[in-house]
C-alpha positions, 0 to 999 in steps of 0.5 A, a space after each residue: 270201579 265207578 268212573 266219575 265224569 266232569 265233577 262239579 268240584 273240579 270245575 269249580 277248582 279250575 274256575 277259581 284257578 283261572 280267576 286267580 291267574 286273571 286277577 294277578 295278570 290284571 293287577 300287574 298289567 302284564 298280558 300272557 303274551 308278555 310272559 316268558 312263554 315258549 313253544 316246545 319243539 315236538 319234532 326231531 330230525 336227528 332221531 329216527 322215526 319209530 312206529 306210531 304209538 296207537 294202542 288201537 289193534 288194527 286187526 280187530 279194530 278194538 281198544 281198551 274200554 274207557 272204564 278199564 283204561 281209567 281203572 289202570 291209570 288211577 293213582 289217587 292224585 286228583 290234580 294230575 292228568 294221567 291219561 287221554 282217550 279218544 274212542 277208536 283213535 287212541 288211549 294214551 298215558 300222560 306223563 308230567 314234565 320235570 320241574 326243571 325242564 319246561 320244554 321236556 317232551 317224553 321221547 317214548 311211545 304210548 306217552 303224551 306229556 302235559 305242558 306244565 307252563 300252560 296250567 301254571 300260567 293260564 289254568 288250561 290244559 296242554 298236551 304235547 307229543 313228538 310227531 314221530 311218536 304219539 303226536 302223529 295221532 293228533 293229525 287224525 283229530 277232527 272238529 267235532 271229535 270227543 276226547 276224554 281227559 283222565 285225572 289220577 283220582 279216576 275223574 274224567 273230563 269231556 272235551 270236543 274239538 272245535 278248532 285246529 291251527 297250523 303254523 310254520 316255525 321260522 326257526 324250527 329248532 327254537 322254542 322261541 321261534 317266530 311263527 307264520 299262521 298258515 291260514 292267514 299269513 300273519 306273523 306271531 312271536 312265541 309268546 303271542 302264539 302261546 297266548 293264542 293256543 293256550 290262553 282264554 277260557 278253560 280248554 284243552 290243547 294238543 300240540 305237535 310238530 308239522 313235518 315238511 320235507 326233511 325238516 321234522 320240526 318245520 311247523 306246529 299243529 294245535 288242536 283245541 278242544 272245549 269242555 262239554 257235558 256228556 253221558 257216556 
């Protein structure tokens, strides 16, 4: 199988999508922060934690090679994200939200959920997981780490982590909670945080919840990665 990395055609399509979104928002003078944006809950104190969903074999320190991982996920849909890969850390399947449930986060091991509202409103990519499942892996991502996103036609896009954001949720179980930035103490509402984490130039954002004491959804973690060209 021949894996294609960061094709120009897909980049052009994404640029056009972002341009259309920007033009529409500009024409009606409504910023993303004024939209009906929400921050899904990615933790749950009512569900018992289970073993982390790392596909890495801790005994042999091996994981599927990228090309083999891609081959096993191909479904022919060039517009659908089907997997995400970080060398030596994870190889995870990506699933889609039901059209009727924009707050859905997969309750299964070895699955990460694409946040559909992000792509619809900004043209960017949002990936979510519960912190007691695959979301636990997001805490191991560091600035400078390279991540690959796999699409259904076998195309792969390369991203590099360049920012990590942490927030306290003032109403932990609400998707419309207000938040406090743990770095500077500034308060944001859900729409403002959505814009900060997901809007802007084309990028990928991982989201999960931060646990504090007995509160599994105490805060929110966002790991932001921007695209780059790489010859793997």
